[in-house]
C-alpha positions in Angstrom: 0.2 0.0 0.2 1.4 3.4 -1.2 0.6 6.5 1.2 0.5 9.7 -0.5 2.4 12.6 1.0 1.8 16.2 0.0 4.8 17.8 -1.6 4.3 21.3 0.2 1.7 22.7 2.4 -1.9 23.2 0.8 -2.9 26.2 -0.9 -4.9 28.9 0.7 -8.0 28.7 -1.2 -8.5 25.0 0.1 -8.8 26.7 3.9 -11.1 29.7 2.7 -13.2 28.9 -0.4 -16.8 28.0 0.6 -17.1 26.3 -2.5 -14.1 23.8 -1.5 -15.7 23.5 1.8 -19.2 22.2 0.3 -17.2 20.1 -1.9 -15.5 18.5 1.2 -18.6 18.1 2.8 -19.9 15.8 -0.2 -16.5 14.2 -1.2 -15.5 13.5 2.2 -17.9 13.8 5.5 -20.5 12.2 3.0 -18.8 9.4 2.0 -16.5 8.3 4.8 -17.2 6.9 8.3 -17.6 10.0 10.8 -16.7 9.4 14.7 -20.1 10.7 16.0 -19.4 10.4 19.7 -19.2 8.0 22.5 -21.7 5.2 22.8 -22.2 6.0 26.5 -24.4 8.9 25.1 -26.7 6.1 23.7 -26.8 4.0 27.0 -30.0 2.7 27.1 -33.3 2.1 24.7 -34.6 5.1 23.6 -31.7 7.3 24.3 -30.7 9.3 20.8 -28.7 12.0 19.8 -28.7 14.2 16.5 -25.6 14.9 14.5 -25.0 17.3 11.6 -22.8 15.5 8.9 -21.9 17.0 5.7 -25.0 19.5 5.7 -27.4 16.5 6.7 -29.0 16.2 10.1 -29.0 12.6 11.3 -30.5 10.7 14.5 -28.8 8.1 16.1 -30.6 6.1 18.7 -30.4 2.9 20.8 -33.4 0.5 19.8 -32.6 -2.3 22.3 -30.2 -3.5 24.8 -26.7 -4.2 23.5 -27.0 -7.6 22.4 -23.5 -8.1 21.2 -21.9 -8.1 25.0 -20.3 -4.6 24.3 -19.5 -2.0 21.8 -16.2 -3.6 20.8 -14.3 -6.9 21.0 -11.4 -5.2 22.8 -9.1 -5.7 19.6 -10.5 -2.8 17.5 -13.0 -4.7 15.6 -16.1 -2.9 14.8 -19.6 -4.2 15.6 -22.4 -3.8 13.2 -25.7 -1.8 14.4 -27.7 -5.1 14.5 -25.4 -6.5 17.1 -25.1 -3.2 19.3 -29.0 -2.3 19.1 -28.3 0.7 17.1 -30.1 2.6 14.3 -29.7 5.9 12.5 -31.8 7.8 10.3 -31.7 11.0 8.1 -33.8 13.5 10.3 -36.5 14.0 7.6 -40.3 13.1 7.9 -41.4 11.2 5.0 -44.6 13.1 4.4 -43.3 16.4 3.4 -39.7 16.5 4.6 -40.1 18.3 7.8 -37.4 17.7 10.6 -38.5 15.4 12.9 -36.5 16.2 15.9 -34.9 19.4 17.1 -33.2 18.3 20.3 -29.5 17.5 20.3 -30.0 14.7 22.6 -32.8 12.9 24.7 -34.8 9.7 25.2 -38.0 8.9 23.9 -40.3 5.7 22.9 -41.3 6.9 19.6 -40.3 10.0 17.2 -42.9 12.4 16.1 -42.9 15.0 13.6 -44.1 18.1 14.8 -45.7 18.9 11.8 -48.4 16.4 10.8 -47.9 13.9 13.9 -46.3 11.1 11.5 -45.0 9.0 14.0 -42.0 6.2 13.9 -40.8 3.7 16.2 -37.0 3.4 17.2 -36.5 1.2 14.5 -37.4 3.9 11.9 -40.8 2.4 10.9 -43.8 4.5 10.3 -46.4 3.3 13.3 -48.8 6.2 12.8 -50.0 8.5 10.0 -53.2 10.2 10.9 -56.0 10.2 8.3 -53.9 8.4 5.3 -56.5 5.7 4.6 -56.1 2.1 4.2 -54.7 2.1 0.8 -51.8 3.8 2.2 -48.5 1.6 2.3 -46.9 2.6 5.9 -44.4 -0.3 5.4 -42.5 1.7 2.5 -42.7 5.0 4.5 -40.4 4.6 7.7 -37.4 7.1 8.0 -34.5 6.6 5.5 -31.6 4.8 7.2 -28.2 6.0 7.8 -25.2 3.3 8.4 -24.1 3.1 12.0 -21.6 1.0 13.8 -19.5 0.9 17.1 -15.9 0.5 17.2 -13.8 1.1 20.5 -16.5 2.5 22.4 -17.5 5.1 19.7 -20.2 5.1 17.1 -19.8 6.0 13.7 -22.0 7.3 11.2 -21.7 7.1 7.4 -24.0 8.6 4.7 -22.5 6.6 2.1 -24.6 3.5 1.0 -21.5 2.0 -1.1 -18.7 2.8 1.1 -16.3 0.6 3.0 -17.8 -1.2 6.0 -16.6 -0.1 9.3 -14.9 -3.4 10.0 -12.7 -2.5 6.9 -11.6 0.8 8.6 -11.0 -0.9 11.9 -8.8 -3.7 10.5 -6.5 -0.8 9.2 -6.0 1.3 12.7 -3.5 0.7 15.0 -4.4 -1.9 17.9 -5.6 -0.1 20.9 -6.9 -2.8 23.1 -4.4 -2.4 25.6 -6.0 1.0 26.6 -9.2 -0.7 26.8 -10.9 2.1 25.1 -14.5 0.6 25.0 -14.9 0.2 28.4 -13.5 3.8 29.4 -16.1 6.3 31.0 -16.4 10.0 30.2 -14.8 12.1 33.1 -15.3 15.7 31.6 -16.5 17.1 28.2 -15.7 20.6 26.9 -17.1 22.0 23.6 -15.3 24.9 21.8 -15.9 26.8 18.6 -12.6 27.5 16.7 -12.4 30.2 14.1 -10.4 28.3 11.8 -10.9 25.5 9.2 -11.2 21.9 10.4 -8.2 21.1 8.5 -5.8 23.6 9.9 -6.8 22.2 13.5 -6.1 18.7 12.2 -2.6 19.8 10.8 -2.1 21.7 14.1 -2.8 18.3 16.0 -0.4 16.3 13.8 3.1 18.1 14.3 4.8 19.3 17.5 7.1 21.8 15.6 5.2 24.7 17.3 5.0 23.2 20.9 8.2 24.9 22.1 6.8 28.4 21.4 2.7 28.0 21.6 2.7 25.2 24.6 5.7 25.9 27.1 3.7 24.0 29.5 3.4 21.1 27.5 7.0 21.4 26.0 8.2 21.1 29.8 6.4 17.5 30.2 7.1 16.3 26.5 9.7 18.0 24.5 8.8 18.9 21.0 11.7 16.7 19.7 10.5 13.8 21.3 8.5 12.1 18.4 8.6 8.6 17.7 8.3 6.5 14.5 5.4 7.5 11.9 2.4 5.2 11.8 0.2 5.4 8.5 -2.7 3.6 7.1 -5.5 4.2 4.7 -7.7 5.5 7.3 -5.2 7.2 9.9 -1.9 8.8 10.7 -0.2 9.3 14.0 2.5 7.9 16.3 4.4 8.5 20.0 5.7 11.1 21.9 7.8 10.2 24.7 7.5 12.0 27.9 10.6 13.9 29.8 12.4 12.3 32.4 10.6 12.1 35.6 7.3 12.5 33.9 4.5 10.0 33.7 1.4 11.6 31.9 0.3 14.8 30.7 -0.8 17.2 33.4 1.2 20.4 34.5 3.4 18.8 36.7 3.9 15.8 34.4 2.7 13.4 37.1 -0.7 12.0 38.1 -1.9 9.9 41.1 -4.4 7.7 39.0 -3.2 4.1 38.6 -2.5 2.8 35.0 -5.2 1.8 32.7 -5.0 -2.0 33.6 -3.6 -3.5 30.3 -1.0 -0.9 29.0 2.4 -1.9 28.0 5.6 -0.8 29.8 6.6 1.5 27.0 3.2 3.3 27.4 4.4 4.4 30.9 6.7 6.8 29.3 4.9 8.0 26.4 1.5 9.1 24.7 0.1 8.0 21.6 -1.4 10.2 19.0 -3.6 9.2 16.0 -5.7 10.9 13.8 -8.8 8.8 12.7 -9.9 10.2 9.3 -11.6 12.7 8.8 -12.6 14.0 12.6 -11.3 12.0 15.3 -8.0 13.0 17.2 -7.4 10.7 20.1 -4.5 10.8 22.5 -3.9 7.8 24.7 -1.8 8.2 28.1 -1.0 5.5 30.8 -4.0 6.8 32.7 -6.5 8.3 30.5 -7.5 9.1 27.2 -8.3 12.6 25.7 -10.5 12.8 22.2 -11.2 15.9 19.9 -14.0 15.3 17.3 -14.1 17.8 14.7 -17.3 19.2 13.3 -16.8 21.6 10.4 -19.4 24.6 10.6 -18.1 26.7 7.7 -14.6 27.4 6.0 -13.4 29.3 8.6 -15.1 27.8 11.6 -15.0 24.4 13.5 -17.0 22.9 16.5 -14.7 21.1 18.5 -15.7 18.5 21.1 -13.1 17.2 23.5 -13.7 14.6 26.2 -11.5 13.0 29.0 -12.0 9.2 29.4 -11.1 7.3 32.5 -11.1 3.7 33.6 -14.7 3.3 35.2 -12.9 1.7 38.3 -11.0 4.9 38.8 -13.8 6.9 38.1 -15.8 5.6 40.7 -13.3 5.6 43.5 -13.8 8.0 46.1 -12.2 11.3 45.7 -12.0 10.8 41.9 -10.8 14.2 40.3 -9.9 14.6 36.8 -9.0 18.2 36.7 -5.4 17.9 36.5 -5.8 16.5 32.9 -8.8 18.7 32.1 -7.3 21.8 32.7 -3.8 21.0 31.1 -5.7 20.0 28.1 -7.9 23.0 28.4 -5.1 25.2 28.5 -3.3 23.4 25.5 -6.8 23.6 23.5 -7.0 27.4 24.1 -3.1 28.1 22.8 -4.1 25.8 19.8 -7.1 27.6 18.9 -5.5 30.8 19.3 -2.7 30.0 16.7 -5.3 28.3 14.5 -7.4 31.3 14.3 -4.1 33.2 13.2 -3.5 30.8 10.7 -6.7 31.0 9.3 -6.3 34.8 8.8 -3.1 34.2 7.0 -3.9 31.5 4.4 -6.6 34.1 3.5 -4.0 36.6 2.4 -3.1 37.1 -1.3 0.3 37.1 0.4 0.3 33.4 1.6 2.8 31.6 -0.5 3.1 28.0 1.0 7.0 26.7 0.9 7.9 23.5 2.6 7.3 21.3 5.4 9.6 21.0 8.1 11.2 17.4 9.0 8.9 16.9 12.0 5.6 17.6 9.9 5.6 14.2 8.3 2.2 13.5 9.9 0.8 16.7 8.1 2.5 15.4 4.5 0.3 12.3 5.0 -2.7 13.8 6.2 -2.7 16.7 3.4 -1.9 13.8 1.0 -4.9 11.9 1.9 -7.1 14.8 1.9 -5.8 15.5 -1.7 -6.7 11.8 -2.9 -10.0 12.4 -1.4 -10.6 15.9 -3.2 -9.2 14.4 -6.6 -6.5 16.9 -6.6 
């Protein structure tokens, strides 16, 4: 398998042109598996969320208790929707197109359109259509399905009817099973709106060339020159960063009193694994917790970012559990990143922007940009 590497940084219009943004939504976000959140958001039958993907509103719902014994087998394998009791649908009534659900999340027994009261079961079947008569074929008028699957404790959505199965994506990814991502629970969640294109945020995550200048607190814990071997695949790029001597995790002090995740390897005690799972999941795996960023493009120069801190459930349930050292550390780093990404967004919009070359430590960006160019047919 040949992984394309971009020869130079991307042209400015690819970050700023609204027509390019619309094409990305069609060619990338509407054709790939998008990480839509943690499965714990769909924790029992009737719990649902809505997501905006590629300009479409999608309902994801748990239809039944998980029949598959968990969201993942722990080795990265995907679980299909039927096994995990999940379903997803376009948020569009089959009568005359009204949006069915306005809430971002909730719990329900049925979905009822507020326009003409057409009512749908959790499985999308039309179960009520007032005054439509006996000749009306209700069986053919259910909500239009969207593909959904579970992987590593996350649920993924795909608008593409003919794209690769989620299992194919799972088979390509690094083995994260030692971090037990499928059993982790959320300790905190922050939501941001960054004034920058989603690719600028992705590129920023994929290099630490900027860390000594922008993140002095981070650099004291993990030096920007401590990158490990580049790891690539069809659906991801990433690799490890080694912690500085005397540090064992990413906090302001470089230390933590939390126990290790139960199955990590010895090298994980002195490093952090950073991966970008295309297109929108940025996942950072530490010895004692995992932090994720999911990117939700809003416009060419605006991106919603959901950041979540995940912990072992036994640790999270222990008396005195306090995730604030990890949360405050990454909240600071996030704020610093959003600032420089906004500065970059202003710069790439200038007629004076003339991209030159990547620095050697920006190999992950070269791979991501190459993947992007392939997806866009450029």
